[in-house]
C-alpha positions as a Python dict, from the first residue, in 0.01 Angstrom:
ca = {
    (1, 'M'): (0, 0, 0),
    (2, 'K'): (-121, 350, -55),
    (3, 'R'): (139, 601, -164),
    (4, 'L'): (260, 839, 100),
    (5, 'C'): (122, 1188, 72),
    (6, 'A'): (41, 1362, 395),
    (7, 'S'): (-215, 1629, 450),
    (8, 'F'): (-372, 1777, 754),
    (9, 'L'): (-640, 1972, 570),
    (10, 'C'): (-892, 1900, 297),
    (11, 'L'): (-720, 2119, 46),
    (12, 'C'): (-883, 2355, -196),
    (13, 'L'): (-597, 2501, -392),
    (14, 'T'): (-631, 2875, -435),
    (15, 'L'): (-489, 2981, -767),
    (16, 'Q'): (-291, 3300, -747),
    (17, 'V'): (-222, 3531, -1035),
    (18, 'A'): (142, 3463, -1103),
    (19, 'A'): (349, 3324, -1382),
    (20, 'L'): (445, 2957, -1363),
    (21, 'P'): (818, 2903, -1412),
    (22, 'A'): (914, 2819, -1767),
    (23, 'S'): (1051, 2484, -1655),
    (24, 'A'): (713, 2387, -1513),
    (25, 'Q'): (518, 2530, -1807),
    (26, 'E'): (723, 2329, -2054),
    (27, 'D'): (737, 2004, -1856),
    (28, 'A'): (439, 1781, -1923),
    (29, 'S'): (516, 1579, -1613),
    (30, 'F'): (431, 1870, -1382),
    (31, 'K'): (130, 1769, -1174),
    (32, 'I'): (9, 1851, -827),
    (33, 'Y'): (-190, 1619, -604),
    (34, 'N'): (-378, 1684, -282),
    (35, 'I'): (-555, 1482, -15),
    (36, 'I'): (-926, 1453, 44),
    (37, 'E'): (-987, 1346, 401),
    (38, 'S'): (-1292, 1173, 543),
    (39, 'E'): (-1471, 1293, 853),
    (40, 'P'): (-1320, 1144, 1170),
    (41, 'S'): (-1481, 821, 1281),
    (42, 'E'): (-1623, 768, 1630),
    (43, 'Y'): (-1289, 614, 1727),
    (44, 'G'): (-1092, 899, 1570),
    (45, 'Y'): (-940, 751, 1256),
    (46, 'V'): (-937, 981, 950),
    (47, 'D'): (-923, 807, 613),
    (48, 'Y'): (-808, 988, 298),
    (49, 'Q'): (-794, 967, -80),
    (50, 'I'): (-532, 1112, -315),
    (51, 'D'): (-669, 1325, -598),
    (52, 'G'): (-500, 1508, -881),
    (53, 'F'): (-566, 1874, -948),
    (54, 'Y'): (-678, 1785, -1300),
    (55, 'G'): (-921, 1523, -1172),
    (56, 'D'): (-689, 1232, -1248),
    (57, 'A'): (-702, 1041, -921),
    (58, 'V'): (-386, 858, -827),
    (59, 'E'): (-409, 485, -871),
    (60, 'E'): (-349, 330, -532),
    (61, 'E'): (-115, 40, -477),
    (62, 'T'): (-259, -241, -268),
    (63, 'F'): (-95, -414, 25),
    (64, 'E'): (5, -768, -64),
    (65, 'F'): (-53, -1062, 164),
    (66, 'S'): (216, -1309, 65),
    (67, 'E'): (147, -1655, 199),
    (68, 'D'): (465, -1767, 29),
    (69, 'A'): (684, -1482, 147),
    (70, 'Q'): (935, -1416, -127),
    (71, 'T'): (1170, -1175, 43),
    (72, 'Y'): (1519, -1279, 142),
    (73, 'Y'): (1438, -1305, 511),
    (74, 'S'): (1121, -1516, 480),
    (75, 'A'): (1291, -1843, 571),
    (76, 'S'): (1386, -1707, 914),
    (77, 'L'): (1033, -1604, 1011),
    (78, 'P'): (851, -1837, 1251),
    (79, 'A'): (494, -1959, 1201),
    (80, 'S'): (391, -1759, 1510),
    (81, 'Y'): (538, -1472, 1703),
    (82, 'D'): (443, -1249, 1997),
    (83, 'S'): (646, -939, 2083),
    (84, 'R'): (506, -944, 2435),
    (85, 'N'): (727, -1245, 2502),
    (86, 'K'): (1030, -1029, 2419),
    (87, 'G'): (930, -759, 2664),
    (88, 'Y'): (877, -506, 2385),
    (89, 'I'): (509, -420, 2443),
    (90, 'T'): (386, -170, 2700),
    (91, 'S'): (58, -202, 2887),
    (92, 'V'): (-282, -169, 2722),
    (93, 'K'): (-420, 186, 2744),
    (94, 'N'): (-770, 333, 2724),
    (95, 'Q'): (-867, 607, 2481),
    (96, 'G'): (-1206, 633, 2653),
    (97, 'S'): (-1454, 871, 2491),
    (98, 'S'): (-1188, 1042, 2280),
    (99, 'G'): (-1125, 1007, 1907),
    (100, 'T'): (-756, 935, 1946),
    (101, 'C'): (-703, 573, 1834),
    (102, 'W'): (-445, 697, 1583),
    (103, 'A'): (-228, 844, 1860),
    (104, 'F'): (-258, 541, 2088),
    (105, 'S'): (-162, 297, 1811),
    (106, 'A'): (138, 510, 1710),
    (107, 'I'): (262, 567, 2065),
    (108, 'S'): (245, 193, 2133),
    (109, 'A'): (457, 123, 1825),
    (110, 'L'): (705, 398, 1913),
    (111, 'E'): (742, 261, 2266),
    (112, 'A'): (798, -89, 2128),
    (113, 'D'): (1071, 26, 1891),
    (114, 'S'): (1260, 219, 2157),
    (115, 'I'): (1256, -91, 2380),
    (116, 'A'): (1352, -329, 2096),
    (117, 'Q'): (1647, -105, 2009),
    (118, 'G'): (1760, -87, 2370),
    (119, 'I'): (1736, 292, 2390),
    (120, 'D'): (1456, 270, 2647),
    (121, 'D'): (1313, -5, 2866),
    (122, 'L'): (973, -149, 2947),
    (123, 'E'): (953, 31, 3279),
    (124, 'S'): (1022, 383, 3154),
    (125, 'A'): (891, 373, 2794),
    (126, 'D'): (559, 544, 2858),
    (127, 'Y'): (506, 834, 2617),
    (128, 'S'): (222, 1083, 2622),
    (129, 'E'): (-71, 1050, 2384),
    (130, 'A'): (-221, 1370, 2527),
    (131, 'H'): (86, 1575, 2434),
    (132, 'L'): (108, 1422, 2086),
    (133, 'V'): (-259, 1486, 2007),
    (134, 'W'): (-256, 1842, 2137),
    (135, 'F'): (49, 1958, 1945),
    (136, 'S'): (-24, 1767, 1625),
    (137, 'K'): (-370, 1923, 1608),
    (138, 'N'): (-251, 2262, 1740),
    (139, 'S'): (51, 2294, 1517),
    (140, 'L'): (43, 2670, 1465),
    (141, 'V'): (373, 2830, 1567),
    (142, 'N'): (378, 3205, 1637),
    (143, 'D'): (735, 3224, 1759),
    (144, 'G'): (901, 3463, 1517),
    (145, 'A'): (1239, 3303, 1585),
    (146, 'S'): (1115, 2966, 1462),
    (147, 'R'): (1185, 2874, 1100),
    (148, 'A'): (832, 2727, 1091),
    (149, 'S'): (668, 3038, 1236),
    (150, 'G'): (325, 3087, 1083),
    (151, 'D'): (288, 2723, 986),
    (152, 'G'): (8, 2510, 1122),
    (153, 'T'): (-349, 2505, 1242),
    (154, 'T'): (-539, 2561, 1566),
    (155, 'N'): (-802, 2314, 1686),
    (156, 'T'): (-1020, 2381, 1988),
    (157, 'S'): (-1129, 2016, 2025),
    (158, 'P'): (-822, 1811, 1929),
    (159, 'Y'): (-920, 1502, 2127),
    (160, 'S'): (-1230, 1445, 1917),
    (161, 'S'): (-1120, 1578, 1577),
    (162, 'G'): (-942, 1262, 1460),
    (163, 'G'): (-619, 1187, 1281),
    (164, 'N'): (-394, 925, 1127),
    (165, 'W'): (-27, 831, 1109),
    (166, 'M'): (51, 1139, 900),
    (167, 'Y'): (-49, 1371, 1184),
    (168, 'V'): (183, 1174, 1410),
    (169, 'T'): (471, 1211, 1166),
    (170, 'G'): (406, 1579, 1106),
    (171, 'A'): (437, 1657, 1476),
    (172, 'L'): (718, 1421, 1569),
    (173, 'S'): (935, 1502, 1267),
    (174, 'R'): (973, 1855, 1403),
    (175, 'W'): (1055, 1706, 1750),
    (176, 'S'): (724, 1806, 1902),
    (177, 'G'): (753, 1524, 2160),
    (178, 'L'): (795, 1254, 2260),
    (179, 'A'): (699, 1366, 2610),
    (180, 'K'): (648, 1153, 2919),
    (181, 'E'): (303, 1027, 3013),
    (182, 'A'): (368, 1125, 3375),
    (183, 'D'): (406, 1489, 3268),
    (184, 'Y'): (107, 1495, 3033),
    (185, 'P'): (-136, 1224, 3150),
    (186, 'F'): (-431, 1108, 2942),
    (187, 'Y'): (-777, 1126, 3099),
    (188, 'P'): (-1000, 887, 2901),
    (189, 'Y'): (-1334, 1030, 3015),
    (190, 'N'): (-1240, 1388, 3100),
    (191, 'L'): (-1111, 1538, 2776),
    (192, 'T'): (-1124, 1895, 2904),
    (193, 'A'): (-865, 1806, 3169),
    (194, 'M'): (-603, 1778, 2892),
    (195, 'G'): (-454, 2031, 2657),
    (196, 'N'): (-407, 2406, 2671),
    (197, 'Y'): (-38, 2330, 2701),
    (198, 'G'): (177, 2639, 2660),
    (199, 'E'): (407, 2688, 2365),
    (200, 'A'): (705, 2622, 2589),
    (201, 'N'): (584, 2262, 2615),
    (202, 'R'): (577, 2199, 2240),
    (203, 'Y'): (928, 2060, 2213),
    (204, 'N'): (931, 1875, 2544),
    (205, 'K'): (1112, 1548, 2483),
    (206, 'D'): (1195, 1446, 2837),
    (207, 'S'): (1169, 1086, 2726),
    (208, 'N'): (1501, 1152, 2549),
    (209, 'I'): (1346, 986, 2242),
    (210, 'V'): (1256, 1143, 1906),
    (211, 'L'): (1120, 1008, 1578),
    (212, 'K'): (1368, 867, 1328),
    (213, 'S'): (1143, 725, 1054),
    (214, 'T'): (787, 638, 956),
    (215, 'E'): (763, 367, 693),
    (216, 'T'): (467, 222, 505),
    (217, 'L'): (526, -150, 480),
    (218, 'I'): (513, -338, 154),
    (219, 'D'): (362, -682, 220),
    (220, 'S'): (282, -924, 501),
    (221, 'T'): (635, -1059, 513),
    (222, 'D'): (765, -705, 548),
    (223, 'V'): (522, -657, 837),
    (224, 'K'): (637, -975, 1011),
    (225, 'Q'): (1004, -891, 972),
    (226, 'W'): (943, -540, 1102),
    (227, 'I'): (765, -676, 1411),
    (228, 'T'): (1056, -908, 1493),
    (229, 'E'): (1301, -617, 1468),
    (230, 'H'): (1096, -326, 1604),
    (231, 'G'): (822, -485, 1812),
    (232, 'A'): (504, -351, 1654),
    (233, 'V'): (327, -210, 1348),
    (234, 'T'): (19, 12, 1328),
    (235, 'V'): (-271, -58, 1093),
    (236, 'S'): (-620, 76, 1026),
    (237, 'F'): (-931, -133, 962),
    (238, 'Y'): (-1311, -118, 963),
    (239, 'S'): (-1437, -196, 1313),
    (240, 'D'): (-1793, -332, 1338),
    (241, 'D'): (-1910, -557, 1624),
    (242, 'S'): (-2114, -765, 1381),
    (243, 'N'): (-1783, -903, 1244),
    (244, 'L'): (-1644, -996, 1586),
    (245, 'N'): (-1663, -1333, 1756),
    (246, 'D'): (-1670, -1200, 2111),
    (247, 'N'): (-1604, -1544, 2260),
    (248, 'K'): (-1264, -1573, 2095),
    (249, 'Y'): (-1223, -1205, 2014),
    (250, 'A'): (-1148, -1293, 1654),
    (251, 'Y'): (-1239, -1039, 1385),
    (252, 'Y'): (-1293, -1070, 1010),
    (253, 'C'): (-1447, -822, 765),
    (254, 'K'): (-1509, -981, 425),
    (255, 'T'): (-1584, -664, 227),
    (256, 'T'): (-1371, -361, 150),
    (257, 'E'): (-1486, -90, 388),
    (258, 'T'): (-1349, 251, 479),
    (259, 'P'): (-1126, 209, 786),
    (260, 'N'): (-1253, 372, 1104),
    (261, 'H'): (-1008, 254, 1370),
    (262, 'A'): (-630, 227, 1421),
    (263, 'I'): (-465, -50, 1626),
    (264, 'T'): (-121, -198, 1687),
    (265, 'I'): (-7, -537, 1557),
    (266, 'V'): (235, -710, 1796),
    (267, 'G'): (247, -1064, 1652),
    (268, 'W'): (92, -1328, 1431),
    (269, 'D'): (-6, -1694, 1403),
    (270, 'D'): (-9, -1855, 1059),
    (271, 'D'): (-211, -2146, 1199),
    (272, 'Y'): (-474, -1946, 1386),
    (273, 'A'): (-784, -2151, 1299),
    (274, 'K'): (-1051, -2002, 1079),
    (275, 'K'): (-1312, -2172, 1297),
    (276, 'N'): (-1231, -1915, 1568),
    (277, 'F'): (-1401, -1646, 1364),
    (278, 'K'): (-1772, -1575, 1372),
    (279, 'L'): (-1998, -1840, 1219),
    (280, 'F'): (-2105, -1754, 862),
    (281, 'K'): (-1841, -1478, 861),
    (282, 'R'): (-1526, -1683, 840),
    (283, 'P'): (-1223, -1635, 614),
    (284, 'D'): (-1123, -1902, 364),
    (285, 'G'): (-797, -1985, 536),
    (286, 'N'): (-619, -1991, 869),
    (287, 'G'): (-389, -1719, 998),
    (288, 'A'): (-431, -1393, 1188),
    (289, 'W'): (-255, -1089, 1331),
    (290, 'L'): (-232, -1045, 1709),
    (291, 'C'): (-350, -691, 1781),
    (292, 'K'): (-333, -453, 2076),
    (293, 'N'): (-636, -227, 2111),
    (294, 'S'): (-681, 100, 2300),
    (295, 'W'): (-1008, 15, 2474),
    (296, 'D'): (-859, -83, 2812),
    (297, 'S'): (-747, -427, 2930),
    (298, 'S'): (-1105, -508, 3037),
    (299, 'W'): (-1197, -543, 2668),
    (300, 'G'): (-1110, -847, 2456),
    (301, 'N'): (-839, -1087, 2565),
    (302, 'E'): (-694, -847, 2824),
    (303, 'G'): (-701, -574, 2562),
    (304, 'Y'): (-594, -790, 2264),
    (305, 'F'): (-773, -959, 1976),
    (306, 'W'): (-703, -1143, 1652),
    (307, 'I'): (-779, -1012, 1305),
    (308, 'S'): (-771, -1239, 1000),
    (309, 'Y'): (-498, -1207, 742),
    (310, 'E'): (-780, -1196, 487),
    (311, 'D'): (-965, -900, 639),
    (312, 'A'): (-1051, -684, 338),
    (313, 'S'): (-1059, -356, 530),
    (314, 'L'): (-699, -362, 653),
    (315, 'K'): (-508, -59, 528),
    (316, 'E'): (-184, 133, 592),
    (317, 'F'): (57, -96, 774),
    (318, 'V'): (303, 154, 923),
    (319, 'G'): (627, 108, 1117),
    (320, 'Y'): (806, 366, 1330),
    (321, 'T'): (1167, 393, 1443),
    (322, 'T'): (1311, 614, 1715),
    (323, 'Q'): (1647, 760, 1812),
    (324, 'R'): (1806, 917, 2118),
    (325, 'A'): (1741, 1288, 2156),
    (326, 'D'): (2065, 1354, 2343),
    (327, 'D'): (2262, 1265, 2031),
    (328, 'L'): (2102, 1564, 1855),
    (329, 'T'): (2085, 1940, 1902),
    (330, 'N'): (1906, 2129, 1624),
    (331, 'N'): (1637, 2034, 1376),
    (332, 'Y'): (1654, 2269, 1077),
    (333, 'T'): (1312, 2256, 910),
    (334, 'Y'): (1055, 2491, 761),
    (335, 'N'): (776, 2235, 803),
    (336, 'G'): (559, 2320, 1101),
    (337, 'N'): (265, 2110, 988),
    (338, 'G'): (395, 1810, 798),
    (339, 'F'): (325, 1838, 427),
    (340, 'S'): (4, 1885, 239),
    (341, 'S'): (63, 1790, -124),
    (342, 'Y'): (310, 1637, -359),
    (343, 'I'): (409, 1721, -712),
    (344, 'T'): (583, 1560, -1005),
    (345, 'I'): (799, 1786, -1221),
    (346, 'S'): (1042, 1555, -1405),
    (347, 'S'): (1197, 1210, -1405),
    (348, 'T'): (1497, 1328, -1197),
    (349, 'P'): (1377, 1624, -990),
    (350, 'K'): (1573, 1799, -717),
    (351, 'V'): (1451, 1962, -399),
    (352, 'A'): (1654, 2177, -162),
    (353, 'N'): (1632, 2391, 150),
    (354, 'V'): (1878, 2660, 256),
    (355, 'F'): (1941, 2737, 624),
    (356, 'K'): (2164, 2955, 840),
    (357, 'A'): (2353, 2785, 1123),
    (358, 'D'): (2278, 2886, 1481),
    (359, 'S'): (2604, 2779, 1643),
    (360, 'Y'): (2910, 2556, 1610),
    (361, 'E'): (2752, 2232, 1491),
    (362, 'V'): (2808, 1916, 1291),
    (363, 'I'): (2538, 1799, 1047),
    (364, 'T'): (2477, 1438, 1145),
    (365, 'S'): (2178, 1354, 924),
    (366, 'V'): (1922, 1487, 682),
    (367, 'A'): (1554, 1397, 663),
    (368, 'T'): (1291, 1392, 392),
    (369, 'Y'): (984, 1209, 263),
    (370, 'T'): (954, 964, -23),
    (371, 'A'): (617, 879, -173),
    (372, 'Q'): (714, 556, -350),
    (373, 'A'): (899, 240, -263),
    (374, 'N'): (1255, 188, -393),
    (375, 'T'): (1344, 551, -448),
    (376, 'D'): (1707, 634, -521),
    (377, 'L'): (1839, 953, -365),
    (378, 'T'): (2152, 1154, -430),
    (379, 'V'): (2206, 1382, -133),
    (380, 'S'): (2448, 1678, -138),
    (381, 'I'): (2537, 1931, 128),
    (382, 'Y'): (2684, 2274, 49),
    (383, 'K'): (2804, 2541, 289),
    (384, 'N'): (2936, 2898, 276),
    (385, 'L'): (2672, 3009, 29),
    (386, 'P'): (2702, 3383, -40),
    (387, 'E'): (2452, 3619, 120),
    (388, 'D'): (2302, 3692, -223),
    (389, 'Y'): (2265, 3326, -332),
    (390, 'S'): (2004, 3250, -597),
    (391, 'S'): (2037, 2871, -600),
    (392, 'P'): (2116, 2616, -329),
    (393, 'D'): (2432, 2483, -496),
    (394, 'Q'): (2628, 2810, -499),
    (395, 'G'): (2830, 2712, -193),
    (396, 'E'): (3119, 2474, -135),
    (397, 'L'): (3029, 2108, -179),
    (398, 'Q'): (3095, 1929, 151),
    (399, 'A'): (2943, 1586, 96),
    (400, 'T'): (2756, 1394, -168),
    (401, 'W'): (2637, 1036, -156),
    (402, 'Q'): (2372, 801, -289),
    (403, 'T'): (2125, 585, -101),
    (404, 'N'): (1820, 373, -179),
    (405, 'I'): (1504, 416, 29),
    (406, 'A'): (1317, 86, 24),
    (407, 'R'): (980, 206, 154),
    (408, 'A'): (762, 512, 121),
    (409, 'G'): (755, 734, 427),
    (410, 'Y'): (960, 976, 633),
    (411, 'H'): (1330, 899, 665),
    (412, 'T'): (1629, 1024, 861),
    (413, 'I'): (1944, 962, 656),
    (414, 'P'): (2290, 970, 819),
    (415, 'V'): (2554, 1196, 667),
    (416, 'P'): (2863, 984, 589),
    (417, 'V'): (3114, 1263, 668),
    (418, 'D'): (3118, 1538, 927),
    (419, 'V'): (3001, 1871, 787),
    (420, 'V'): (3096, 2138, 1039),
    (421, 'L'): (2921, 2473, 1067),
    (422, 'K'): (3008, 2803, 1231),
    (423, 'P'): (2739, 3040, 1360),
    (424, 'G'): (2586, 3223, 1064),
    (425, 'T'): (2709, 2975, 801),
    (426, 'I'): (2462, 2958, 514),
    (427, 'F'): (2427, 2595, 407),
    (428, 'S'): (2196, 2382, 196),
    (429, 'V'): (2069, 2027, 165),
    (430, 'V'): (2002, 1918, -194),
    (431, 'I'): (1825, 1591, -281),
    (432, 'E'): (1783, 1443, -628),
    (433, 'L'): (1525, 1162, -663),
    (434, 'R'): (1486, 876, -909),
    (435, 'N'): (1224, 603, -918),
    (436, 'S'): (1193, 323, -1171),
    (437, 'S'): (814, 312, -1139),
    (438, 'G'): (764, 665, -1272),
    (439, 'D'): (829, 1030, -1202),
    (440, 'P'): (928, 1079, -837),
    (441, 'E'): (666, 1244, -620),
    (442, 'L'): (794, 1535, -412),
    (443, 'A'): (654, 1626, -71),
    (444, 'V'): (568, 1996, -55),
    (445, 'E'): (357, 2236, 145),
    (446, 'S'): (74, 2401, -44),
    (447, 'G'): (-248, 2582, 32),
    (448, 'D'): (-342, 2764, 348),
    (449, 'G'): (-188, 2702, 686),
    (450, 'Y'): (170, 2735, 568),
    (451, 'S'): (414, 3025, 569),
    (452, 'F'): (728, 3064, 361),
    (453, 'N'): (985, 3318, 252),
    (454, 'P'): (1201, 3366, -57),
    (455, 'G'): (1537, 3194, -39),
    (456, 'E'): (1419, 2902, 176),
    (457, 'S'): (1307, 2628, -64),
    (458, 'F'): (1403, 2542, -421),
    (459, 'L'): (1284, 2303, -693),
    (460, 'S'): (1458, 2188, -1009),
    (461, 'S'): (1327, 1983, -1299),
    (462, 'G'): (1655, 1996, -1485),
    (463, 'S'): (1973, 2197, -1474),
    (464, 'S'): (1825, 2521, -1335),
    (465, 'W'): (1671, 2602, -997),
    (466, 'N'): (1352, 2789, -910),
    (467, 'D'): (1273, 2938, -572),
    (468, 'T'): (935, 2795, -470),
    (469, 'T'): (796, 3149, -468),
    (470, 'A'): (804, 3114, -847),
    (471, 'Y'): (539, 2841, -813),
    (472, 'S'): (289, 3069, -645),
    (473, 'F'): (39, 2990, -921),
    (474, 'W'): (10, 2650, -752),
    (475, 'N'): (29, 2796, -401),
    (476, 'I'): (339, 2588, -328),
    (477, 'K'): (531, 2690, -17),
    (478, 'N'): (826, 2498, 134),
    (479, 'V'): (966, 2159, 39),
    (480, 'C'): (1021, 1888, 300),
    (481, 'V'): (1395, 1868, 354),
    (482, 'Q'): (1557, 1887, 698),
    (483, 'A'): (1908, 1905, 843),
    (484, 'I'): (1973, 1758, 1188),
    (485, 'T'): (2280, 1861, 1383),
    (486, 'K'): (2466, 1817, 1706),
    (487, 'C'): (2660, 2094, 1874),
    (488, 'I'): (3031, 2052, 1904),
    (489, 'Y'): (3116, 1972, 2263),
    (490, 'E'): (3187, 2276, 2474),
    (491, 'K'): (3562, 2214, 2488),
    (492, 'D'): (3584, 2165, 2113),
    (493, 'E'): (3374, 2476, 2060),
    (494, 'E'): (3603, 2680, 2280),
    (495, 'F'): (3903, 2531, 2105),
    (496, 'F'): (3759, 2640, 1773),
    (497, 'A'): (3703, 2994, 1899),
    (498, 'D'): (4050, 3016, 2057),
    (499, 'F'): (4217, 2985, 1718),
    (500, 'R'): (4074, 3320, 1618),
    (501, 'D'): (4307, 3475, 1880),
    (502, 'N'): (4684, 3479, 1896),
    (503, 'L'): (4786, 3129, 2000),
    (504, 'I'): (5124, 2960, 1991),
    (505, 'I'): (5099, 2605, 1857),
    (506, 'T'): (5387, 2361, 1884),
    (507, 'P'): (5396, 1995, 1779),
    (508, 'S'): (5428, 1727, 2046),
    (509, 'N'): (5571, 1391, 1945),
    (510, 'D'): (5515, 1217, 2275),
    (511, 'L'): (5196, 1045, 2151),
    (512, 'E'): (5209, 738, 2376),
    (513, 'S'): (5227, 935, 2700),
    (514, 'L'): (4936, 1154, 2589),
    (515, 'K'): (4695, 880, 2482),
    (516, 'D'): (4522, 857, 2820),
    (517, 'K'): (4456, 1228, 2858),
    (518, 'I'): (4417, 1384, 2513),
    (519, 'D'): (4099, 1461, 2326),
    (520, 'V'): (4053, 1303, 1986),
    (521, 'F'): (3836, 1479, 1738),
    (522, 'N'): (3803, 1552, 1368),
    (523, 'N'): (4022, 1834, 1245),
    (524, 'S'): (3747, 1945, 1008),
    (525, 'I'): (3599, 2102, 1321),
    (526, 'F'): (3860, 2377, 1308),
    (527, 'E'): (4125, 2543, 1099),
    (528, 'V'): (4461, 2521, 1272),
    (529, 'K'): (4633, 2860, 1273),
    (530, 'D'): (4973, 2964, 1404),
    (531, 'F'): (5041, 3282, 1600),
    (532, 'A'): (5067, 3476, 1273),
    (533, 'N'): (4720, 3349, 1175),
    (534, 'K'): (4861, 3135, 895),
    (535, 'T'): (4705, 2798, 828),
    (536, 'I'): (4921, 2502, 923),
    (537, 'N'): (4903, 2253, 636),
    (538, 'N'): (4951, 1877, 610),
    (539, 'L'): (4868, 1782, 966),
    (540, 'A'): (4837, 1404, 965),
    (541, 'T'): (4620, 1163, 1161),
    (542, 'G'): (4811, 1078, 1476),
    (543, 'A'): (4999, 1408, 1499),
    (544, 'T'): (4965, 1582, 1831),
    (545, 'L'): (4959, 1951, 1912),
    (546, 'T'): (5028, 2141, 2228),
    (547, 'V'): (4822, 2460, 2236),
    (548, 'T'): (4953, 2738, 2458),
    (549, 'E'): (4700, 3010, 2522),
    (550, 'S'): (4783, 3372, 2600),
    (551, 'D'): (4746, 3308, 2972),
    (552, 'G'): (5000, 3026, 2952),
    (553, 'E'): (4751, 2740, 2986),
    (554, 'R'): (4857, 2441, 2776),
    (555, 'T'): (4629, 2178, 2622),
    (556, 'D'): (4739, 1873, 2424),
    (557, 'F'): (4534, 1747, 2129),
    (558, 'T'): (4560, 1463, 1883),
    (559, 'V'): (4480, 1542, 1520),
    (560, 'V'): (4248, 1323, 1318),
    (561, 'V'): (4222, 1408, 948),
    (562, 'E'): (3901, 1265, 813),
    (563, 'G'): (3974, 1001, 552),
    (564, 'D'): (4347, 994, 634),
    (565, 'T'): (4366, 633, 757),
    (566, 'N'): (4731, 589, 665),
    (567, 'G'): (4850, 903, 845),
    (568, 'D'): (5013, 1096, 562),
    (569, 'G'): (4799, 1407, 606),
    (570, 'I'): (4583, 1376, 294),
    (571, 'C'): (4292, 1158, 184),
    (572, 'D'): (4360, 985, -145),
    (573, 'V'): (4360, 645, -317),
    (574, 'L'): (4619, 514, -70),
    (575, 'D'): (4373, 569, 214),
    (576, 'V'): (4099, 397, 13),
    (577, 'S'): (4327, 93, -27),
    (578, 'E'): (4425, 95, 342),
    (579, 'T'): (4061, 115, 452),
    (580, 'E'): (3958, -166, 218),
    (581, 'I'): (4224, -395, 361),
    (582, 'I'): (4107, -325, 716),
    (583, 'A'): (3736, -358, 630),
    (584, 'N'): (3805, -700, 472),
    (585, 'G'): (3971, -820, 792),
    (586, 'H'): (4323, -846, 655),
    (587, 'K'): (4462, -589, 896),
    (588, 'N'): (4371, -452, 1237),
    (589, 'S'): (4293, -85, 1290),
    (590, 'D'): (4374, 140, 1581),
    (591, 'T'): (4143, 394, 1743),
    (592, 'L'): (4270, 690, 1540),
    (593, 'Q'): (4218, 504, 1211),
    (594, 'C'): (3859, 426, 1316),
    (595, 'Y'): (3800, 797, 1379),
    (596, 'A'): (3955, 891, 1047),
    (597, 'A'): (3758, 633, 848),
    (598, 'N'): (3418, 683, 1009),
    (599, 'G'): (3424, 1053, 1081),
    (600, 'C'): (3279, 973, 1423),
    (601, 'V'): (3336, 756, 1728),
    (602, 'A'): (3334, 398, 1601),
    (603, 'E'): (3485, 72, 1719),
    (604, 'S'): (3560, -80, 1383),
    (605, 'I'): (3602, -8, 1014),
    (606, 'D'): (3334, -161, 793),
    (607, 'T'): (3198, -118, 441),
    (608, 'S'): (3019, 206, 529),
    (609, 'A'): (3347, 347, 661),
    (610, 'Y'): (3515, 240, 337),
    (611, 'Q'): (3250, 428, 137),
    (612, 'N'): (3304, 732, 356),
    (613, 'V'): (3675, 734, 273),
    (614, 'V'): (3598, 687, -98),
    (615, 'N'): (3363, 987, -90),
    (616, 'K'): (3616, 1196, 98),
    (617, 'A'): (3895, 1103, -144),
    (618, 'L'): (3678, 1204, -440),
    (619, 'L'): (3614, 1544, -283),
    (620, 'S'): (3980, 1604, -196),
}
């Protein structure tokens, strides 16, 4: 497996006359790496190599084919599998004369995941390759209101300029798509009939699906398990007709060649006979991947073929996951063009971005890249930073938690507690990384094609922070850290705003009669004030309020205090104990306790809810 490090340009780093921060000057681990891309192949795949600025090329990790799969789930994997039998795989498409294999393979995998997860179905999961190619290759944003304004490139011939899975991730991670094929159809042999889409179309996601993660898979067992759970995996290989048995459509390349084509793996057969491959060009053993091509259903076995497990040109097994777009509202990111380099600055570096909230919102997740497998992250969110902040941790700590990221790639990470924002709130997402295999590699923008401003991105190699403008010697711009939010529902938003006015609030003890008509929501969404604008303290989970507005309209609400599962108005060790008992099945929970423990709408209390209460108790 090659390490993750995305680039959309062959970078020549322009050294600027500026002082390197002392922390970087003194830290021997500071290194910057960039990507050298190949020319696009006739099918459109763009290969790449990772090179260090000092000439010390990064040693690449190789994908392992494990005949004796040693992961915990290996025993449950069948000898053969075909995702088509599950209804996960959409029809075979035709890239025609275009160089867009990379987009077709990715779209097929994204469609399969959305179907496998049950968030779309086989009939409607048809996403647009034309839209994805256009906006990934024309990523320049000139909208001054966009945080990524000035980022990106312009390409006048995107359908023949090539790409790879990193272009896909760069576009989709900013929610540029997924759009519907019906709205942006692909014309295989009329490339000029596509494109020139207006800027208003960039964030069209009428499919109601957006990217959640892109993960580079570790070994063949990992690939198989991923296919059973998500339907498909993309891979690149060296395509040459001299290696193809066109009677069986079985392919095997014995030598290590530069990949020139991207396809989608939808199944496997451990017993696929080696005799099916071309005479005098056969692998040593049986076994092959079942692959979906993008050369129309008239090619191959109705658009499919087999490629040997032993094919030496196979490279970059990549899995995608998706999520519903209607669960999300805003994507806070400065990355308009993916990322172009990565750096190492210490054994436990930190990266951070600072944003200003647009509206009343709840941060539901954060997103970032990791360049190595098994990376440990400590994620922290701060809000109410002062206007003159000089570091991202000058605000009020709202949440902090640890997670392990098993694979390299792009990841959306759920926030275990609700972090609520008002319009104009200055907040930050801080991520510390650790990796047992060496210094963590940080995804950053560098070089041309990227814009940035002071106060947006920060790096730390120790206890102090540096704005990335201090790294101008290396032409470093923004770091790759995002915050993803949902707006508070309109009624909740109005309720929040109403408390800024003179309201009379009286308790209501008639909980049972109100259960069918009240709204339940987290009281971290608002501060409860009385008519004298004094904060009402010690409201407990299960308490109800009757709000009487100035015009006499009354609304009843039930209070849920996050973490307060026992209903005493605070979150402490007693709530931790109560939640543990429920999570272990020794006691049933009611709806309000589920809200309090999970910080969201949930039907049960589990170990993740228990950890949420622990985190909340530690912060209280």
